[in-house]
TORSE-334542 format. One record per residue (C-alpha): x, y, z; residue in three letters. Coordinates in Angstrom, 2 decimals, decimal comma, padded with zeros to 5 digits. Example, Ala and Ser with C-alpha at 12.3 -4.5 7.8 and 13.67 -1.06 7.14 Angstrom:
2
{node {012,30 -004,50 007,80} "ALA"}
{node {013,67 -001,06 007,14} "SER"}
END
This chain:
433
{node {000,00 -000,01 000,00} "MET"}
{node {001,36 003,40 -001,12} "LYS"}
{node {001,77 006,05 001,47} "ASN"}
{node {000,53 009,61 001,23} "THR"}
{node {003,89 010,98 000,07} "LYS"}
{node {003,97 008,58 -002,90} "ASP"}
{node {000,47 009,61 -003,97} "LEU"}
{node {001,36 013,30 -003,85} "LYS"}
{node {004,46 012,69 -005,97} "PHE"}
{node {002,47 010,83 -008,65} "GLU"}
{node {-000,13 013,62 -008,83} "VAL"}
{node {002,58 016,28 -009,21} "LEU"}
{node {004,38 014,24 -011,88} "GLU"}
{node {001,14 013,79 -013,84} "SER"}
{node {000,35 017,52 -013,70} "ASN"}
{node {003,87 018,40 -014,88} "ARG"}
{node {003,56 016,13 -017,92} "LYS"}
{node {000,19 017,65 -018,77} "ARG"}
{node {001,68 021,19 -018,55} "ILE"}
{node {004,66 020,26 -020,72} "LEU"}
{node {002,31 018,73 -023,29} "PHE"}
{node {000,26 021,93 -023,45} "LEU"}
{node {003,40 024,04 -023,74} "ILE"}
{node {004,56 021,84 -026,60} "GLY"}
{node {001,29 022,34 -028,47} "ILE"}
{node {001,52 026,12 -028,00} "VAL"}
{node {005,05 026,15 -029,34} "CYS"}
{node {004,09 024,14 -032,43} "VAL"}
{node {001,18 026,47 -033,15} "VAL"}
{node {003,41 029,52 -032,67} "ALA"}
{node {005,97 028,05 -035,03} "LEU"}
{node {003,34 027,39 -037,69} "LEU"}
{node {001,97 030,94 -037,36} "VAL"}
{node {005,49 032,36 -037,65} "ALA"}
{node {006,12 030,35 -040,82} "LEU"}
{node {002,84 031,51 -042,37} "VAL"}
{node {003,55 035,14 -041,53} "VAL"}
{node {007,11 034,86 -042,83} "ARG"}
{node {006,00 033,35 -046,14} "ASN"}
{node {003,28 035,96 -046,53} "THR"}
{node {005,69 038,81 -045,87} "LEU"}
{node {008,25 037,27 -048,22} "ALA"}
{node {005,63 037,20 -050,95} "LYS"}
{node {004,96 040,88 -050,49} "TYR"}
{node {008,63 041,76 -050,28} "ARG"}
{node {009,40 040,03 -053,59} "THR"}
{node {009,64 042,49 -056,49} "ALA"}
{node {007,09 041,80 -059,19} "GLN"}
{node {006,53 043,35 -062,60} "SER"}
{node {003,70 045,34 -064,07} "MET"}
{node {003,48 044,87 -067,86} "PRO"}
{node {003,30 048,12 -069,80} "LEU"}
{node {002,94 048,83 -073,53} "ILE"}
{node {006,60 048,05 -074,12} "ASN"}
{node {008,69 047,07 -071,09} "GLY"}
{node {007,88 046,86 -067,40} "THR"}
{node {008,07 048,77 -064,14} "VAL"}
{node {009,27 046,88 -061,03} "ASN"}
{node {007,25 047,20 -057,83} "TYR"}
{node {006,29 045,31 -054,68} "THR"}
{node {002,60 044,52 -054,08} "PRO"}
{node {002,33 046,78 -051,05} "TYR"}
{node {003,90 049,75 -052,90} "ASP"}
{node {000,56 050,98 -054,24} "PHE"}
{node {-002,52 051,47 -052,15} "LYS"}
{node {-004,48 052,29 -055,29} "MET"}
{node {-004,04 053,20 -058,95} "VAL"}
{node {-007,01 054,88 -060,59} "ALA"}
{node {-006,86 055,23 -064,38} "MET"}
{node {-008,85 057,37 -066,79} "TYR"}
{node {-008,73 057,40 -070,58} "GLN"}
{node {-009,74 060,19 -072,97} "GLU"}
{node {-012,67 059,26 -075,21} "ASN"}
{node {-013,74 060,59 -078,59} "GLU"}
{node {-015,58 063,47 -076,93} "SER"}
{node {-012,44 064,59 -075,12} "GLY"}
{node {-013,82 063,46 -071,75} "GLU"}
{node {-012,20 060,98 -069,36} "TYR"}
{node {-013,64 057,55 -068,64} "GLU"}
{node {-012,54 055,19 -065,86} "SER"}
{node {-010,62 052,15 -067,16} "ILE"}
{node {-009,34 048,95 -065,57} "ASP"}
{node {-006,49 048,15 -067,98} "VAL"}
{node {-003,64 050,48 -068,87} "MET"}
{node {-004,10 051,59 -072,53} "PRO"}
{node {-001,87 050,32 -075,29} "SER"}
{node {-000,16 052,39 -078,00} "SER"}
{node {-001,87 055,56 -079,13} "GLY"}
{node {-002,17 057,08 -075,66} "TYR"}
{node {000,15 059,15 -073,49} "ALA"}
{node {000,04 060,11 -069,81} "ILE"}
{node {-001,32 063,60 -069,31} "ASN"}
{node {001,46 064,95 -067,09} "GLU"}
{node {-000,57 067,98 -066,00} "GLU"}
{node {-003,61 066,06 -064,78} "ASN"}
{node {-001,93 062,90 -063,47} "SER"}
{node {-000,60 062,88 -059,92} "TYR"}
{node {000,17 060,72 -056,89} "CYS"}
{node {-000,56 061,12 -053,19} "GLU"}
{node {001,03 059,72 -050,07} "ILE"}
{node {-000,64 060,09 -046,68} "ASP"}
{node {-003,14 062,50 -048,25} "GLY"}
{node {-000,46 064,88 -049,58} "GLU"}
{node {000,49 065,31 -053,24} "LYS"}
{node {003,87 063,75 -053,93} "ASP"}
{node {005,76 066,31 -056,04} "VAL"}
{node {008,73 063,98 -056,56} "ASN"}
{node {006,83 061,37 -058,58} "VAL"}
{node {007,53 061,31 -062,32} "ILE"}
{node {004,68 060,18 -064,60} "LEU"}
{node {005,20 060,40 -068,35} "ARG"}
{node {005,08 058,49 -071,62} "THR"}
{node {008,39 058,04 -073,44} "VAL"}
{node {008,69 056,23 -076,79} "ASP"}
{node {005,23 054,73 -076,22} "GLY"}
{node {006,20 053,41 -072,76} "ASN"}
{node {004,35 054,66 -069,67} "HIS"}
{node {007,07 055,51 -067,18} "THR"}
{node {006,82 055,88 -063,38} "PHE"}
{node {009,65 056,96 -061,11} "ALA"}
{node {010,24 057,94 -057,46} "ASN"}
{node {007,19 056,07 -056,17} "LEU"}
{node {007,03 055,36 -052,44} "GLN"}
{node {005,33 052,65 -050,40} "ARG"}
{node {001,69 053,54 -049,85} "GLY"}
{node {001,42 055,77 -052,91} "THR"}
{node {-002,01 056,40 -054,38} "LYS"}
{node {-001,91 057,47 -058,04} "CYS"}
{node {-004,44 058,96 -060,43} "TYR"}
{node {-003,42 058,46 -064,05} "LEU"}
{node {-005,03 060,26 -066,99} "TYR"}
{node {-004,29 059,04 -070,52} "PHE"}
{node {-004,77 061,30 -073,55} "ASP"}
{node {-005,12 060,25 -077,18} "VAL"}
{node {-001,66 060,70 -078,62} "ARG"}
{node {-001,42 062,89 -081,72} "ALA"}
{node {000,16 061,06 -084,66} "SER"}
{node {003,22 062,45 -086,38} "ILE"}
{node {000,97 063,12 -089,37} "LYS"}
{node {-001,42 065,29 -087,33} "ASP"}
{node {001,51 067,12 -085,76} "THR"}
{node {003,14 067,90 -089,09} "LEU"}
{node {-000,01 069,00 -090,84} "LEU"}
{node {-000,50 071,72 -088,22} "THR"}
{node {002,72 073,26 -089,57} "TYR"}
{node {001,51 073,21 -093,17} "TYR"}
{node {-001,87 074,97 -093,39} "PRO"}
{node {-001,77 075,17 -097,20} "THR"}
{node {-002,55 071,90 -098,96} "VAL"}
{node {-002,48 071,98 -102,77} "LEU"}
{node {-002,80 069,46 -105,58} "THR"}
{node {-000,96 069,20 -108,89} "ARG"}
{node {-002,02 067,83 -112,25} "SER"}
{node {000,80 069,06 -114,51} "ASP"}
{node {004,13 067,33 -114,04} "PHE"}
{node {005,72 068,40 -117,33} "SER"}
{node {007,41 071,52 -115,94} "THR"}
{node {009,73 071,84 -112,95} "PRO"}
{node {008,55 073,25 -109,65} "VAL"}
{node {010,94 076,00 -108,56} "THR"}
{node {009,00 078,32 -106,26} "ASN"}
{node {009,47 078,55 -102,51} "THR"}
{node {006,74 076,46 -100,91} "THR"}
{node {007,21 077,09 -097,21} "THR"}
{node {004,21 076,09 -095,03} "ARG"}
{node {002,83 074,19 -098,04} "THR"}
{node {002,33 070,53 -098,89} "VAL"}
{node {000,65 068,80 -101,83} "TYR"}
{node {-001,75 065,89 -101,55} "SER"}
{node {-002,04 062,78 -103,70} "ALA"}
{node {-002,94 059,10 -103,21} "THR"}
{node {-000,72 056,12 -102,54} "ASP"}
{node {-001,50 052,47 -101,79} "ASP"}
{node {-002,39 053,29 -098,16} "ASP"}
{node {-004,49 056,44 -098,56} "GLY"}
{node {-003,78 060,14 -098,82} "THR"}
{node {-000,12 061,13 -098,92} "THR"}
{node {001,18 064,67 -098,38} "TYR"}
{node {004,38 065,53 -100,24} "TYR"}
{node {006,78 068,43 -100,59} "PHE"}
{node {007,58 070,11 -103,91} "ALA"}
{node {009,64 073,06 -105,04} "GLY"}
{node {011,86 074,78 -102,50} "ALA"}
{node {010,37 074,43 -099,02} "PRO"}
{node {012,45 075,81 -096,15} "THR"}
{node {010,65 073,89 -093,41} "ASP"}
{node {010,95 070,16 -094,18} "ASN"}
{node {014,20 069,63 -092,26} "TRP"}
{node {014,60 066,84 -089,69} "VAL"}
{node {017,55 066,13 -087,37} "TYR"}
{node {017,57 062,45 -086,46} "PHE"}
{node {020,21 059,98 -085,28} "ALA"}
{node {022,94 062,60 -085,64} "GLY"}
{node {022,12 063,43 -089,27} "PHE"}
{node {020,09 065,99 -091,18} "TYR"}
{node {017,28 064,78 -093,40} "TRP"}
{node {014,57 066,29 -095,62} "ARG"}
{node {010,97 065,09 -095,51} "ILE"}
{node {009,90 063,69 -098,86} "ILE"}
{node {006,32 063,03 -097,82} "ARG"}
{node {003,90 061,86 -095,19} "ILE"}
{node {002,95 058,39 -096,38} "ASN"}
{node {-000,63 057,22 -096,60} "GLY"}
{node {-000,12 055,00 -093,54} "ASP"}
{node {001,00 058,00 -091,46} "GLY"}
{node {004,72 057,24 -091,45} "SER"}
{node {007,11 059,91 -092,70} "VAL"}
{node {009,64 059,36 -095,49} "ARG"}
{node {013,03 061,07 -095,16} "LEU"}
{node {016,02 061,45 -097,48} "ILE"}
{node {019,54 061,87 -096,14} "TYR"}
{node {020,94 065,41 -096,29} "GLN"}
{node {024,23 065,12 -094,36} "GLY"}
{node {025,92 065,75 -091,05} "THR"}
{node {025,18 069,46 -091,34} "SER"}
{node {022,37 071,48 -092,87} "ALA"}
{node {024,06 071,77 -096,24} "ASN"}
{node {021,96 071,73 -099,38} "THR"}
{node {024,53 070,95 -102,08} "THR"}
{node {027,81 069,13 -102,52} "GLY"}
{node {029,21 065,74 -101,53} "THR"}
{node {028,12 066,29 -097,94} "GLY"}
{node {024,56 065,43 -098,99} "THR"}
{node {025,48 061,79 -099,64} "GLN"}
{node {027,08 058,86 -097,78} "ILE"}
{node {029,38 058,10 -100,71} "GLY"}
{node {029,18 056,79 -104,27} "THR"}
{node {028,46 053,31 -105,58} "SER"}
{node {027,55 051,27 -108,59} "ALA"}
{node {023,91 050,14 -108,57} "PHE"}
{node {025,14 046,74 -109,69} "ASN"}
{node {028,63 045,74 -110,81} "SER"}
{node {027,27 043,84 -113,84} "SER"}
{node {025,04 045,36 -116,51} "TYR"}
{node {024,41 042,90 -119,39} "ASN"}
{node {021,09 041,46 -118,24} "ASP"}
{node {017,68 042,86 -117,31} "ASN"}
{node {018,04 041,44 -113,81} "MET"}
{node {020,63 044,10 -112,95} "TYR"}
{node {018,04 046,88 -112,85} "VAL"}
{node {016,78 045,25 -109,65} "GLY"}
{node {017,52 046,40 -106,11} "TYR"}
{node {017,39 042,65 -105,60} "MET"}
{node {017,33 040,11 -108,43} "TYR"}
{node {017,67 036,46 -109,35} "THR"}
{node {019,48 034,58 -112,13} "THR"}
{node {016,46 032,37 -112,80} "SER"}
{node {014,98 034,70 -115,39} "GLY"}
{node {012,25 035,99 -113,05} "SER"}
{node {011,36 039,65 -113,66} "VAL"}
{node {010,76 040,27 -109,96} "HIS"}
{node {013,45 038,01 -108,48} "GLY"}
{node {014,73 038,56 -104,94} "LEU"}
{node {017,54 036,05 -104,45} "GLY"}
{node {020,57 038,36 -104,68} "ILE"}
{node {021,15 041,82 -103,23} "SER"}
{node {022,34 044,59 -105,51} "SER"}
{node {025,65 046,32 -104,92} "THR"}
{node {023,94 049,47 -103,70} "ILE"}
{node {021,72 047,53 -101,30} "LYS"}
{node {024,86 046,19 -099,64} "GLY"}
{node {026,15 049,75 -099,22} "VAL"}
{node {022,90 050,90 -097,63} "LEU"}
{node {022,63 047,90 -095,34} "ASP"}
{node {026,15 048,41 -094,03} "THR"}
{node {025,51 052,12 -093,43} "TRP"}
{node {022,28 051,36 -091,57} "TYR"}
{node {023,99 048,77 -089,38} "SER"}
{node {026,77 051,19 -088,52} "ASN"}
{node {024,66 054,32 -088,00} "ASN"}
{node {020,98 053,58 -087,32} "LEU"}
{node {020,85 050,25 -085,51} "SER"}
{node {020,41 052,03 -082,15} "ASN"}
{node {017,37 053,94 -083,45} "TYR"}
{node {015,19 051,08 -084,67} "THR"}
{node {012,35 051,92 -082,26} "SER"}
{node {011,71 055,11 -084,24} "TYR"}
{node {011,98 053,66 -087,76} "ILE"}
{node {008,96 052,22 -089,57} "ASP"}
{node {009,30 048,78 -091,13} "THR"}
{node {006,00 048,66 -093,03} "ASN"}
{node {006,14 051,57 -095,48} "ALA"}
{node {008,67 049,92 -097,79} "GLY"}
{node {010,51 051,07 -100,90} "PHE"}
{node {009,20 050,56 -104,42} "CYS"}
{node {011,57 049,33 -107,12} "GLY"}
{node {008,78 048,53 -109,60} "ASP"}
{node {010,20 046,39 -112,43} "ARG"}
{node {006,97 045,95 -114,37} "THR"}
{node {007,89 045,97 -118,11} "PRO"}
{node {006,10 048,46 -120,37} "TYR"}
{node {007,49 046,73 -123,46} "SER"}
{node {009,70 043,66 -123,67} "GLY"}
{node {009,91 040,73 -121,29} "THR"}
{node {012,19 042,15 -118,61} "GLY"}
{node {014,34 038,99 -118,75} "THR"}
{node {017,75 038,13 -120,13} "GLY"}
{node {019,09 040,43 -122,85} "ALA"}
{node {015,65 041,29 -124,26} "THR"}
{node {015,26 045,00 -124,92} "GLU"}
{node {012,83 046,21 -122,27} "THR"}
{node {011,34 049,58 -121,40} "TYR"}
{node {009,98 049,69 -117,87} "TYR"}
{node {006,78 051,32 -116,65} "ASP"}
{node {008,67 054,14 -114,93} "ALA"}
{node {010,22 055,10 -118,27} "TYR"}
{node {006,78 055,33 -119,86} "ASN"}
{node {005,32 057,29 -116,94} "ARG"}
{node {008,14 059,79 -116,46} "LEU"}
{node {010,15 060,10 -119,64} "ALA"}
{node {007,18 059,89 -122,00} "THR"}
{node {003,87 060,81 -120,36} "ASN"}
{node {004,96 062,82 -117,28} "LYS"}
{node {002,42 060,99 -115,08} "THR"}
{node {004,07 059,89 -111,83} "PRO"}
{node {002,41 057,67 -109,27} "THR"}
{node {002,91 056,87 -105,60} "PHE"}
{node {001,44 053,38 -106,07} "SER"}
{node {003,64 050,32 -106,38} "CYS"}
{node {001,97 048,22 -109,06} "SER"}
{node {003,69 044,96 -108,14} "ASN"}
{node {003,97 043,98 -104,47} "SER"}
{node {006,96 041,77 -105,32} "SER"}
{node {008,90 044,95 -105,93} "ASP"}
{node {007,78 046,68 -102,72} "LEU"}
{node {010,84 046,06 -100,56} "TYR"}
{node {010,03 045,64 -096,86} "THR"}
{node {011,53 043,92 -093,84} "THR"}
{node {010,45 040,52 -092,55} "SER"}
{node {008,26 042,16 -089,90} "SER"}
{node {006,18 043,99 -092,49} "SER"}
{node {002,53 043,21 -093,17} "SER"}
{node {002,92 043,86 -096,89} "LYS"}
{node {005,47 043,80 -099,67} "GLY"}
{node {008,12 041,21 -100,41} "ASN"}
{node {009,60 041,06 -096,87} "LYS"}
{node {013,06 040,72 -098,40} "ALA"}
{node {014,98 043,47 -096,57} "LEU"}
{node {017,35 042,96 -093,68} "SER"}
{node {017,12 046,64 -092,74} "TYR"}
{node {014,34 049,21 -093,34} "PRO"}
{node {016,38 051,44 -095,63} "ILE"}
{node {016,31 052,10 -099,36} "GLY"}
{node {016,25 054,81 -102,04} "LEU"}
{node {013,60 057,19 -103,29} "MET"}
{node {011,72 056,44 -106,48} "THR"}
{node {011,94 058,41 -109,70} "ALA"}
{node {008,19 059,10 -109,27} "ASP"}
{node {008,89 060,79 -105,93} "GLU"}
{node {011,46 062,99 -107,68} "VAL"}
{node {008,82 063,97 -110,24} "ALA"}
{node {006,30 064,83 -107,51} "TYR"}
{node {008,97 066,93 -105,77} "ALA"}
{node {009,44 069,05 -108,91} "GLY"}
{node {011,99 067,19 -111,02} "GLY"}
{node {011,30 066,51 -114,69} "VAL"}
{node {012,99 064,05 -117,01} "TYR"}
{node {015,44 065,86 -119,28} "GLY"}
{node {014,83 069,31 -117,72} "THR"}
{node {017,26 071,03 -115,38} "ASP"}
{node {016,05 072,29 -112,02} "ASN"}
{node {018,45 073,79 -109,51} "SER"}
{node {015,66 075,40 -107,48} "SER"}
{node {014,00 072,49 -105,69} "TYR"}
{node {014,97 070,80 -102,46} "TYR"}
{node {016,25 067,60 -104,14} "LEU"}
{node {018,90 069,48 -106,11} "TYR"}
{node {022,37 068,86 -104,64} "THR"}
{node {024,66 069,61 -107,65} "SER"}
{node {025,55 065,88 -107,58} "GLN"}
{node {024,42 062,80 -109,49} "ASN"}
{node {022,61 060,32 -107,24} "TYR"}
{node {020,61 057,11 -107,65} "TRP"}
{node {016,89 056,40 -107,40} "THR"}
{node {015,47 052,89 -107,12} "MET"}
{node {013,45 052,94 -110,36} "SER"}
{node {014,46 050,91 -113,46} "PRO"}
{node {014,76 052,85 -116,72} "PHE"}
{node {015,47 050,60 -119,74} "VAL"}
{node {017,55 047,64 -120,85} "PHE"}
{node {018,81 048,31 -124,35} "SER"}
{node {021,86 047,42 -126,48} "SER"}
{node {023,12 045,18 -123,67} "GLY"}
{node {023,03 047,90 -120,99} "TRP"}
{node {020,90 047,90 -117,85} "ALA"}
{node {020,03 051,45 -116,76} "THR"}
{node {018,31 052,97 -113,73} "VAL"}
{node {016,87 056,47 -113,12} "PHE"}
{node {019,02 058,98 -111,30} "ASN"}
{node {018,95 062,69 -110,45} "VAL"}
{node {021,80 064,34 -112,30} "ASN"}
{node {024,02 067,22 -111,26} "SER"}
{node {021,65 069,70 -112,93} "SER"}
{node {018,65 068,47 -110,95} "GLY"}
{node {017,07 066,67 -113,89} "SER"}
{node {015,65 063,17 -113,83} "LEU"}
{node {017,96 061,16 -116,03} "TYR"}
{node {019,49 057,66 -116,13} "SER"}
{node {022,81 055,91 -115,64} "SER"}
{node {024,13 052,50 -116,56} "THR"}
{node {024,12 050,40 -113,42} "VAL"}
{node {027,93 049,97 -113,24} "TRP"}
{node {028,46 053,74 -113,01} "MET"}
{node {028,95 055,36 -109,58} "THR"}
{node {026,52 058,19 -108,79} "PRO"}
{node {025,98 059,15 -105,14} "ALA"}
{node {023,99 057,25 -102,52} "VAL"}
{node {021,37 059,13 -100,48} "ARG"}
{node {019,62 056,80 -097,99} "PRO"}
{node {015,87 056,93 -097,45} "VAL"}
{node {014,10 055,80 -094,27} "ILE"}
{node {010,60 056,10 -092,81} "ASN"}
{node {009,81 057,35 -089,31} "LEU"}
{node {007,03 055,61 -087,40} "ARG"}
{node {003,61 057,22 -087,33} "SER"}
{node {003,31 057,25 -083,52} "ASP"}
{node {006,48 059,12 -082,56} "ILE"}
{node {006,53 062,73 -081,33} "GLU"}
{node {008,36 065,65 -082,92} "LEU"}
{node {009,47 069,05 -081,71} "THR"}
{node {010,85 071,97 -083,70} "GLY"}
{node {009,58 074,01 -086,62} "THR"}
{node {011,23 072,21 -089,53} "GLY"}
{node {013,70 074,92 -090,55} "THR"}
{node {017,40 074,22 -090,99} "SER"}
{node {018,07 076,25 -087,82} "ASP"}
{node {015,28 074,54 -085,86} "ASP"}
{node {014,70 071,16 -087,55} "PRO"}
{node {012,11 068,67 -086,38} "PHE"}
{node {013,57 066,34 -083,77} "ARG"}
{node {012,25 063,08 -082,40} "VAL"}
{node {011,15 063,28 -078,78} "VAL"}
{node {013,15 060,64 -076,90} "ALA"}
END
């Protein structure tokens, strides 16, 4: 029989085990809670990304208490939206703002750059109100500078008059195009470290430029990147092509011309860092449609451009054969044969600008006192392939493809970029970075 002391000891021992068991349960629960809290906090401390139009902004989920967004509608009023708008809209920097603890945060930067909505200097707990405006296209911006819009029907005489604040309208494959003719003083652009002249606003809203030099010179060798043969061989119709093939196809694309190699190298060396501003869809037309002859081998062939410009004086902005509309692989039209979105102007564009076949003109903006190539085939005759050029007198003329006139690159700026400036040589249009 156990005595009283033994019974007391057993009761105390039992109570101590019970207490230790309860303490153990509490510790396990506390540990589980700590792990849950830690994982939750870790989730909210991990930087995540908010997708924008192009690119991202890094943030942590607790950085923003709220982002309210409003988008301009067709009536010019703002409507609440749930998804940040894509291209075609820009942050209204005057109306947009952020608050922290009920006070406006003057250090926050909210703006749209190159189509990307950019946010900087945001703090934890920021509450932002973002207003997005319809972004004016480059076409709309430029046309505000040129209130006079004219049309032309006679292309048999040169255009020599000063045409400042004036553009002419016509039609291309994408709609209405607005082009410069005569001697405008306000179609200058400074882009990528070079001066350019605007040839026209294309029907798709992009803007076509021709190289003018590293300074705002209007004549001389400074208006070109060098000289080159169009093709080193000349005894076959295929050599009138900016690209061609030996298979006898009129519109072949298998081999690059000599001059295409020159332009591609120049683009790679000088414009490869500016691709976000350069349009890849507008293309360059080297229409090789025969007017007479087959356009193959050594068959005498007169090309459509010869008939239009040397005979009838009826230029066109349309490219009659899409196989000869040179575009890059990302283009939605054309032959998608270019490595880089660079080319030459057409003889038709020279005619619209005020040049005439066989007639001198030293008083329009394309006159440089130098011979330089276009992209348009002329004729193949007597074993010689020839292509249109602009000669040193400003006339539309032609050269055999192995000769070495100057090279003046042509590019197209995207329709959705922004410009500043007034277009003069002293204050050229500049792309807003």
